[in-house]
NUSE-969914 format. One record per residue (C-alpha): residue in three letters; z, y, x. Coordinates in steps of 0.5 Angstrom, whole numbers, always signed. Example, Ala and Ser with C-alpha at 12.3 -4.5 7.8 and 13.67 -1.06 7.14 Angstrom:
<recs>
("Ala" (+16 -9 +25))
("Ser" (+14 -2 +27))
</recs>
This chain:
<recs>
("Met" (-12 -211 -31))
("Phe" (-11 -214 -24))
("Lys" (-19 -212 -22))
("Arg" (-18 -205 -25))
("Ala" (-12 -204 -21))
("Leu" (-15 -206 -15))
("Leu" (-21 -202 -16))
("Val" (-17 -196 -17))
("Ser" (-13 -198 -10))
("Ala" (-20 -198 -6))
("Leu" (-22 -191 -9))
("Leu" (-15 -188 -7))
("Leu" (-16 -192 +0))
("Leu" (-23 -189 +1))
("Cys" (-21 -182 -1))
("Val" (-15 -182 +4))
("Val" (-18 -186 +10))
("Pro" (-23 -180 +12))
("Ser" (-18 -175 +12))
("Cys" (-14 -179 +17))
("Val" (-20 -180 +21))
("Gly" (-21 -172 +21))
("Ala" (-14 -171 +23))
("Thr" (-15 -174 +29))
("Lys" (-21 -170 +32))
("Ser" (-19 -164 +35))
("Tyr" (-20 -160 +42))
("Thr" (-17 -155 +46))
("Ala" (-19 -150 +52))
("Glu" (-14 -152 +58))
("Arg" (-18 -146 +61))
("Phe" (-22 -140 +59))
("Asp" (-24 -137 +66))
("Val" (-29 -131 +66))
("Asp" (-32 -128 +72))
("Trp" (-35 -121 +72))
("Asn" (-39 -117 +77))
("Leu" (-40 -110 +75))
("Thr" (-46 -108 +80))
("Glu" (-47 -101 +82))
("Ser" (-53 -100 +77))
("Gly" (-48 -102 +71))
("Val" (-51 -109 +70))
("Leu" (-45 -114 +68))
("Glu" (-46 -121 +71))
("Val" (-42 -126 +68))
("Thr" (-40 -133 +69))
("Glu" (-35 -136 +64))
("Thr" (-32 -143 +66))
("Val" (-29 -147 +60))
("Val" (-25 -153 +61))
("Phe" (-25 -157 +54))
("Arg" (-20 -163 +52))
("Phe" (-23 -167 +47))
("Glu" (-18 -171 +43))
("Gly" (-21 -176 +38))
("Gly" (-28 -175 +36))
("Pro" (-34 -176 +37))
("Phe" (-36 -169 +40))
("Thr" (-43 -168 +41))
("Tyr" (-44 -161 +42))
("Val" (-41 -154 +44))
("Tyr" (-43 -147 +43))
("Arg" (-42 -140 +45))
("Glu" (-45 -134 +41))
("Leu" (-46 -128 +45))
("Pro" (-47 -121 +41))
("Gly" (-51 -116 +43))
("Asp" (-47 -110 +40))
("Tyr" (-45 -105 +45))
("Ala" (-50 -107 +50))
("Asp" (-58 -106 +52))
("Gly" (-59 -113 +52))
("Ile" (-57 -120 +55))
("Glu" (-62 -124 +60))
("Asp" (-62 -129 +65))
("Ile" (-58 -134 +61))
("Arg" (-56 -141 +64))
("Ala" (-51 -147 +63))
("Ser" (-49 -153 +66))
("Leu" (-44 -158 +64))
("Asp" (-39 -161 +69))
("Gly" (-43 -158 +75))
("Leu" (-50 -160 +73))
("Pro" (-55 -155 +70))
("Leu" (-58 -157 +64))
("Pro" (-65 -156 +62))
("Pro" (-67 -153 +55))
("Gly" (-68 -157 +49))
("Thr" (-64 -160 +43))
("Gly" (-63 -167 +46))
("Ala" (-57 -170 +49))
("Gly" (-56 -167 +56))
("Gln" (-60 -161 +54))
("Val" (-58 -154 +53))
("Glu" (-61 -150 +47))
("Ile" (-61 -142 +47))
("Glu" (-63 -138 +41))
("Arg" (-64 -131 +42))
("Gly" (-64 -125 +38))
("Thr" (-59 -120 +36))
("Leu" (-54 -125 +37))
("Ser" (-56 -130 +42))
("Lys" (-53 -137 +41))
("Val" (-52 -142 +47))
("Thr" (-51 -150 +45))
("Trp" (-49 -155 +50))
("His" (-52 -162 +47))
("Phe" (-49 -168 +50))
("Ala" (-48 -176 +49))
("Pro" (-42 -177 +44))
("Thr" (-35 -177 +47))
("Ser" (-28 -178 +45))
("Asp" (-21 -177 +49))
("Thr" (-25 -174 +55))
("Thr" (-25 -167 +59))
("His" (-31 -163 +61))
("Ile" (-33 -157 +64))
("Phe" (-38 -152 +61))
("Arg" (-40 -146 +65))
("Leu" (-45 -141 +62))
("Lys" (-48 -135 +67))
("Tyr" (-52 -129 +64))
("Arg" (-53 -122 +65))
("Val" (-51 -116 +60))
("Leu" (-55 -109 +61))
("Gly" (-52 -103 +58))
("Val" (-45 -105 +58))
("Ile" (-42 -98 +61))
("Arg" (-41 -92 +56))
("Gln" (-40 -85 +57))
("Ala" (-33 -83 +54))
("Glu" (-29 -77 +54))
("Gly" (-31 -75 +61))
("Val" (-31 -82 +64))
("Asp" (-36 -88 +65))
("Leu" (-32 -93 +61))
("Phe" (-32 -101 +62))
("Trp" (-30 -103 +55))
("Trp" (-31 -111 +53))
("Asn" (-28 -117 +50))
("Ala" (-26 -122 +55))
("Leu" (-26 -128 +50))
("Pro" (-30 -130 +44))
("Thr" (-27 -126 +38))
("Asp" (-28 -132 +33))
("Tyr" (-26 -139 +36))
("Glu" (-22 -144 +32))
("Tyr" (-18 -148 +38))
("Thr" (-12 -146 +43))
("Ile" (-13 -143 +50))
("Ala" (-8 -145 +54))
("Ser" (-10 -141 +60))
("Ala" (-15 -135 +61))
("Thr" (-16 -131 +67))
("Val" (-21 -125 +67))
("Arg" (-23 -122 +74))
("Leu" (-27 -116 +74))
("Thr" (-30 -114 +81))
("Tyr" (-34 -107 +82))
("Pro" (-37 -104 +88))
("Ser" (-32 -103 +93))
("Asn" (-34 -95 +94))
("Leu" (-32 -94 +87))
("Gln" (-25 -92 +85))
("Pro" (-23 -93 +78))
("Ser" (-21 -86 +75))
("Gly" (-15 -89 +71))
("Pro" (-11 -95 +70))
("Pro" (-14 -102 +67))
("Glu" (-12 -103 +60))
("Val" (-11 -108 +55))
("Arg" (-14 -105 +48))
("Arg" (-13 -111 +44))
("Gly" (-9 -118 +45))
("Asp" (-3 -119 +50))
("Ala" (-5 -120 +58))
("Gln" (-2 -119 +65))
("Ile" (-6 -114 +69))
("Ala" (-6 -115 +77))
("Pro" (-10 -109 +80))
("Gly" (-13 -110 +87))
("Asp" (-18 -107 +92))
("Gly" (-25 -107 +88))
("Gln" (-22 -112 +83))
("Val" (-18 -113 +77))
("Ile" (-15 -119 +74))
("Trp" (-12 -120 +67))
("Thr" (-9 -127 +65))
("Ala" (-6 -129 +59))
("Gln" (-3 -136 +57))
("Asn" (-3 -140 +50))
("Gln" (-8 -136 +46))
("Ala" (-8 -138 +39))
("Pro" (-14 -139 +35))
("Asn" (-18 -132 +34))
("Thr" (-14 -128 +38))
("Pro" (-18 -123 +42))
("Leu" (-17 -120 +49))
("Thr" (-21 -113 +50))
("Val" (-20 -110 +56))
("Ala" (-22 -103 +59))
("Leu" (-23 -100 +66))
("Pro" (-25 -92 +67))
("Phe" (-29 -90 +72))
("Pro" (-31 -83 +74))
("Ala" (-37 -79 +70))
("Gly" (-43 -81 +73))
("Ser" (-41 -86 +78))
("Leu" (-44 -92 +75))
("Ile" (-49 -88 +70))
("Ala" (-53 -82 +70))
("Glu" (-54 -82 +62))
("Pro" (-51 -86 +56))
("Pro" (-54 -93 +55))
("Gly" (-59 -94 +50))
("Trp" (-55 -97 +44))
("Gln" (-50 -91 +45))
("Ala" (-56 -86 +45))
("Arg" (-58 -89 +39))
("Ala" (-51 -88 +36))
("Ala" (-51 -81 +38))
("Ser" (-57 -79 +35))
("Ala" (-55 -83 +28))
("Arg" (-49 -79 +28))
("Ala" (-53 -72 +29))
("Ala" (-58 -74 +24))
("Met" (-53 -76 +19))
("Pro" (-51 -69 +16))
("Gly" (-59 -68 +15))
("Phe" (-60 -75 +11))
("Leu" (-54 -74 +7))
("Thr" (-56 -67 +5))
("Gly" (-63 -69 +4))
("Ala" (-61 -75 +0))
("Gly" (-56 -71 -4))
("Ala" (-62 -66 -6))
("Ala" (-67 -71 -8))
("Leu" (-62 -75 -12))
("Ala" (-60 -68 -16))
("Ala" (-67 -66 -17))
("Gly" (-69 -73 -19))
("Leu" (-63 -73 -24))
("Ala" (-65 -66 -26))
("Ala" (-72 -68 -28))
("Leu" (-70 -74 -32))
("Gly" (-65 -70 -36))
("Ala" (-70 -65 -37))
("Leu" (-75 -70 -40))
("Trp" (-69 -73 -44))
("Gly" (-67 -66 -47))
("Arg" (-74 -64 -49))
("Gly" (-74 -70 -54))
("Arg" (-67 -68 -56))
("Arg" (-67 -69 -64))
("Pro" (-63 -64 -68))
("Glu" (-57 -66 -72))
("Thr" (-60 -63 -78))
("Ala" (-66 -68 -77))
("Ile" (-62 -74 -79))
("Gly" (-57 -71 -84))
("Pro" (-50 -73 -85))
("Gly" (-47 -79 -83))
("Leu" (-47 -85 -88))
("Thr" (-41 -89 -89))
("Arg" (-41 -97 -89))
("Thr" (-45 -100 -95))
("Ser" (-45 -107 -98))
("Thr" (-51 -106 -101))
("Leu" (-58 -107 -98))
("Pro" (-61 -100 -97))
("Asp" (-68 -102 -99))
("Glu" (-72 -108 -99))
("Leu" (-75 -107 -92))
("Pro" (-76 -114 -89))
("Pro" (-71 -116 -84))
("Ala" (-74 -116 -78))
("Leu" (-76 -108 -79))
("Ala" (-69 -107 -81))
("Gly" (-66 -110 -75))
("Ala" (-70 -106 -71))
("Leu" (-68 -100 -74))
("Gly" (-61 -102 -74))
("Gln" (-61 -102 -66))
("Ala" (-63 -95 -67))
("Asn" (-69 -96 -62))
("Gly" (-74 -99 -66))
("Arg" (-76 -104 -61))
("Pro" (-77 -111 -63))
("Ser" (-73 -117 -60))
("Ala" (-73 -125 -61))
("Val" (-66 -124 -65))
("His" (-71 -120 -70))
("Ala" (-75 -126 -70))
("Leu" (-70 -130 -72))
("Gly" (-68 -126 -79))
("Thr" (-76 -127 -80))
("Leu" (-75 -134 -79))
("Phe" (-69 -135 -85))
("Asp" (-73 -130 -89))
("Leu" (-79 -134 -89))
("Ala" (-75 -141 -91))
("Gln" (-72 -137 -97))
("Arg" (-79 -136 -99))
("Gly" (-81 -143 -99))
("Val" (-85 -143 -93))
("Leu" (-81 -146 -88))
("Ser" (-75 -151 -88))
("Val" (-70 -153 -83))
("Glu" (-68 -160 -82))
("Glu" (-62 -164 -78))
("Ser" (-64 -169 -73))
("Pro" (-61 -176 -75))
("Leu" (-61 -177 -67))
("Lys" (-55 -174 -63))
("His" (-56 -173 -56))
("Trp" (-49 -174 -52))
("Tyr" (-52 -168 -47))
("Gly" (-55 -164 -52))
("Gly" (-51 -164 -58))
("Arg" (-55 -163 -65))
("Glu" (-62 -162 -65))
("Phe" (-65 -158 -71))
("Thr" (-73 -158 -73))
("Val" (-76 -152 -76))
("Arg" (-82 -155 -81))
("Leu" (-88 -151 -84))
("Leu" (-88 -153 -91))
("Asp" (-94 -148 -93))
("Pro" (-100 -148 -88))
("Ala" (-103 -142 -91))
("Pro" (-98 -138 -94))
("Arg" (-100 -131 -98))
("Asp" (-98 -124 -98))
("Leu" (-95 -125 -91))
("Gln" (-94 -119 -86))
("Pro" (-97 -118 -80))
("His" (-91 -120 -76))
("Glu" (-89 -126 -80))
("Gln" (-96 -129 -79))
("Gly" (-95 -127 -71))
("Leu" (-88 -131 -72))
("Leu" (-92 -137 -75))
("Ala" (-97 -137 -70))
("Leu" (-93 -137 -64))
("Leu" (-88 -143 -67))
("Phe" (-93 -147 -70))
("Thr" (-99 -147 -65))
("Arg" (-100 -151 -59))
("Lys" (-105 -152 -53))
("Thr" (-107 -158 -57))
("Gly" (-108 -154 -64))
("Pro" (-104 -153 -70))
("Thr" (-97 -157 -71))
("Glu" (-92 -157 -77))
("Thr" (-86 -158 -73))
("Ala" (-82 -154 -68))
("Lys" (-75 -156 -65))
("Met" (-70 -150 -66))
("Ser" (-68 -151 -59))
("Glu" (-75 -149 -56))
("Val" (-76 -143 -61))
("Gly" (-72 -138 -55))
("Ser" (-77 -141 -50))
("Arg" (-83 -140 -54))
("Leu" (-81 -133 -56))
("Val" (-80 -131 -49))
("Ser" (-87 -133 -47))
("Lys" (-90 -130 -53))
("Leu" (-86 -125 -56))
("Lys" (-92 -120 -56))
("Gln" (-95 -124 -62))
("Phe" (-89 -122 -66))
("Ala" (-87 -116 -63))
("Asp" (-93 -112 -63))
("Pro" (-95 -113 -70))
("Leu" (-88 -111 -72))
("Thr" (-88 -104 -68))
("Ala" (-95 -103 -71))
("Glu" (-92 -104 -78))
("Leu" (-86 -99 -76))
("Ser" (-91 -94 -74))
("Ala" (-95 -95 -80))
("Ala" (-89 -93 -84))
("His" (-88 -87 -80))
("Leu" (-82 -89 -77))
("Ile" (-84 -89 -70))
("Asp" (-86 -82 -67))
("Pro" (-92 -83 -62))
("Gln" (-90 -77 -58))
("Arg" (-83 -80 -57))
("Gln" (-86 -87 -56))
("Ala" (-90 -84 -50))
("Thr" (-84 -81 -48))
("Ala" (-80 -87 -47))
("Lys" (-86 -90 -44))
("Arg" (-86 -85 -39))
("Phe" (-79 -86 -37))
("Ala" (-81 -94 -36))
("Ile" (-87 -92 -32))
("Leu" (-83 -87 -27))
("Gly" (-77 -92 -26))
("Val" (-83 -97 -24))
("Val" (-86 -92 -19))
("Leu" (-79 -90 -16))
("Leu" (-77 -98 -15))
("Leu" (-84 -99 -12))
("Leu" (-83 -93 -8))
("Met" (-77 -97 -4))
("Leu" (-83 -101 +0))
("Pro" (-86 -95 +4))
("Leu" (-79 -92 +4))
("Gly" (-76 -98 +7))
("Ala" (-82 -99 +12))
("Leu" (-81 -92 +14))
("Gly" (-73 -93 +15))
("Val" (-75 -99 +20))
("Leu" (-79 -95 +24))
("Leu" (-74 -90 +25))
("Val" (-68 -94 +25))
("Glu" (-68 -94 +33))
("Leu" (-67 -86 +33))
("Tyr" (-63 -85 +27))
("Gly" (-59 -92 +25))
("Gly" (-59 -94 +18))
("Trp" (-59 -87 +15))
("Pro" (-66 -87 +13))
("Phe" (-65 -93 +9))
("Ile" (-60 -88 +4))
("Leu" (-67 -85 +2))
("Val" (-69 -92 -1))
("Ala" (-62 -93 -4))
("Val" (-64 -86 -8))
("Ala" (-70 -89 -10))
("Phe" (-67 -95 -13))
("Leu" (-62 -91 -16))
("Leu" (-67 -86 -20))
("Gly" (-71 -92 -21))
("Met" (-65 -96 -25))
("Val" (-63 -89 -29))
("Ala" (-70 -88 -31))
("Leu" (-71 -95 -33))
("Ile" (-64 -95 -37))
("Met" (-66 -89 -40))
("Ala" (-73 -92 -42))
("Gly" (-69 -97 -46))
("Ile" (-64 -93 -50))
("Tyr" (-69 -87 -51))
("Ser" (-71 -88 -59))
("Pro" (-78 -87 -61))
("Leu" (-76 -87 -68))
("Ser" (-79 -81 -72))
("Asp" (-74 -76 -76))
("Glu" (-75 -81 -82))
("Gly" (-74 -87 -78))
("Ala" (-68 -84 -75))
("Arg" (-65 -83 -82))
("Glu" (-67 -90 -84))
("Ala" (-64 -93 -78))
("Ala" (-57 -89 -80))
("Arg" (-58 -93 -87))
("Trp" (-59 -100 -84))
("Gln" (-53 -98 -79))
("Ser" (-48 -97 -84))
("Phe" (-50 -104 -88))
("Gly" (-50 -107 -81))
("Ala" (-43 -104 -80))
("Tyr" (-41 -108 -87))
("Leu" (-44 -114 -84))
("Arg" (-40 -114 -78))
("Glu" (-33 -113 -82))
("Val" (-35 -119 -86))
("Val" (-36 -123 -80))
("Lys" (-29 -120 -77))
("Gly" (-26 -122 -84))
("Arg" (-24 -115 -85))
("Asp" (-27 -115 -92))
("Ala" (-24 -120 -97))
("Ala" (-28 -118 -103))
("Trp" (-35 -120 -101))
("Asp" (-39 -123 -106))
("Leu" (-40 -131 -104))
("Arg" (-47 -130 -108))
("Leu" (-50 -126 -103))
("Phe" (-49 -130 -97))
("Glu" (-56 -133 -97))
("Arg" (-59 -126 -99))
("Tyr" (-56 -123 -93))
("Leu" (-57 -129 -88))
("Pro" (-64 -126 -86))
("Tyr" (-61 -119 -85))
("Ala" (-55 -122 -81))
("Ala" (-59 -126 -77))
("Ala" (-64 -120 -75))
("Phe" (-57 -116 -73))
("Gly" (-55 -122 -69))
("Leu" (-49 -124 -73))
("Val" (-52 -130 -76))
("Glu" (-47 -135 -73))
("Gly" (-41 -131 -75))
("Trp" (-44 -130 -82))
("Ala" (-44 -137 -82))
("Lys" (-37 -139 -80))
("Ala" (-34 -133 -84))
("Phe" (-38 -137 -90))
("Gln" (-35 -144 -88))
("Lys" (-28 -141 -87))
("Arg" (-28 -138 -94))
("Gly" (-31 -144 -97))
("Gly" (-35 -144 -104))
("Ala" (-42 -142 -102))
("Glu" (-48 -146 -103))
("Ile" (-52 -149 -97))
("Pro" (-59 -146 -98))
("Ala" (-64 -151 -101))
("Trp" (-68 -150 -95))
("Phe" (-63 -153 -90))
("His" (-63 -161 -90))
("Ala" (-57 -164 -86))
("Ala" (-57 -171 -83))
("Thr" (-51 -173 -88))
("Asp" (-50 -171 -95))
("Ser" (-42 -170 -95))
("Gly" (-40 -163 -97))
("Thr" (-36 -161 -91))
("Gly" (-41 -165 -86))
("Ser" (-47 -161 -89))
("Val" (-43 -154 -88))
("Ala" (-41 -156 -81))
("Ala" (-49 -158 -80))
("Phe" (-51 -151 -82))
("Val" (-46 -148 -78))
("Ala" (-48 -151 -72))
("Met" (-56 -150 -74))
("Thr" (-54 -142 -74))
("Ser" (-50 -143 -67))
("Ser" (-56 -146 -64))
("Ala" (-61 -141 -67))
("His" (-57 -135 -65))
("Thr" (-56 -138 -58))
("Thr" (-63 -140 -57))
("Thr" (-66 -133 -59))
("Ala" (-60 -129 -56))
("Ser" (-62 -132 -49))
("Ala" (-69 -130 -50))
("Ser" (-67 -123 -52))
("Gly" (-63 -121 -45))
("Gly" (-63 -120 -41))
("Ala" (-43 -85 +42))
("Gly" (-37 -88 +44))
("Gly" (-38 -93 +39))
("Gly" (-33 -96 +35))
("Gly" (-31 -102 +39))
("Ala" (-32 -107 +45))
("Gly" (-38 -111 +47))
("Gly" (-38 -118 +48))
("Gly" (-34 -123 +44))
("Gly" (-38 -127 +39))
("Gly" (-36 -134 +37))
("Ser" (-35 -141 +40))
("Gly" (-33 -148 +38))
("Ala" (-35 -155 +39))
("Gly" (-36 -161 +34))
</recs>
């Protein structure tokens, strides 16, 4: 008892100590000063000086992010630490500069704690002046827009050519600061800035005094806005035309209501002696085989003495119960082609034939080799005149159209990349249209019924029987005959209801466990529980195999932090 208490105390101490250590590590910016020099050509020369106070630690880096939004580029980036210029690199005493749409500058230094250091960054920004409402407008984020530390004091100084006079007063558009205009300069000061507190400032100049035409980024934004109506109209027209074409193709195969006849009510008797897999395919109204239908065939073969299912006496804590499907008759006669295909995919390995297959592996084998079962089943439906070749071709046409439209996204996306400089992101709306039409076509391919009129009438009968099975599973039919439990089991499996069918039998009680199932225990309740677990395992493995100008904001800003 003492050792256990000591162990628990040690674990609690390990959980608490890191929290205490992490809580002592913090940093603040005693100063964040920004000097801007706006040249006559509209280039902004920036010098940022930040005095960081580190408490606890250790700290090994400081970073600053420089977004390229609302600018035509950032160049000539240089950094220093405590007045010493840093060479490029990723080691201590070096600066790492990552360039791109978002440039990132990282100062690397030896581990330090409880100290103060001065970080200075210089760079030039092109295209900072924009045309807006008859003025040349300077509009910029003076401080980072994403930072986790406090700033005790911030001083932002903008110097501009002495021969220029602003056409309006300086502004603070976001944040809070005092403004001190002067001769050829403006100073903004702020105190006690909380983390992530923005400071966005603006100063207008007479139109044409700094730039004769809008910067590149603003011209592209204006071009994109001008192109927006055309791209929206074109995309809308393409979408409408595509949907209309798909709708017309669907309408040409519309089945007259008289072809099926009056709807049938729920029936508790088998419509006929159709094999479970064919009945299941018809029951889902599209005649397409799936792994669930294979499960119905598996139980049907077990009833006919071809297979047995056994519970493994060994149980794994990580996987629960395991069940083995055993081939009893290696050369059964009078099998349908789809039944032969199922036996082949279950009991044929690369090393040759085998007599056993784990129930947990049935799903994965059906995924990889479903065609061995599905193709013969489809052929049997066609031979029975339950599938219409023309309707089957129409369903295939929907699938081909869907694939072609999705592939069309590739050249449209490449075209969008080429046009993005002129029209922004609007060309990519055509990619979205192709994707949407492609998905609609594939969905239509999946739900378009290839059944013939005779197949549709047969499907209606089996759907009525499937409705009865679902009523039993939900406990809404108290009069169902327990003697039919095993007889209907393969059909319940083919309709995807095998687990609920077994649980309904378990809840009702009184039915016999099929002779082809062998539980690891001989007790009645244990055998029932094992059988229900087997159906649950079978349902899970086959179900998984079956599916599945001006601009809108200021430039500058970015992130900043340390660690």
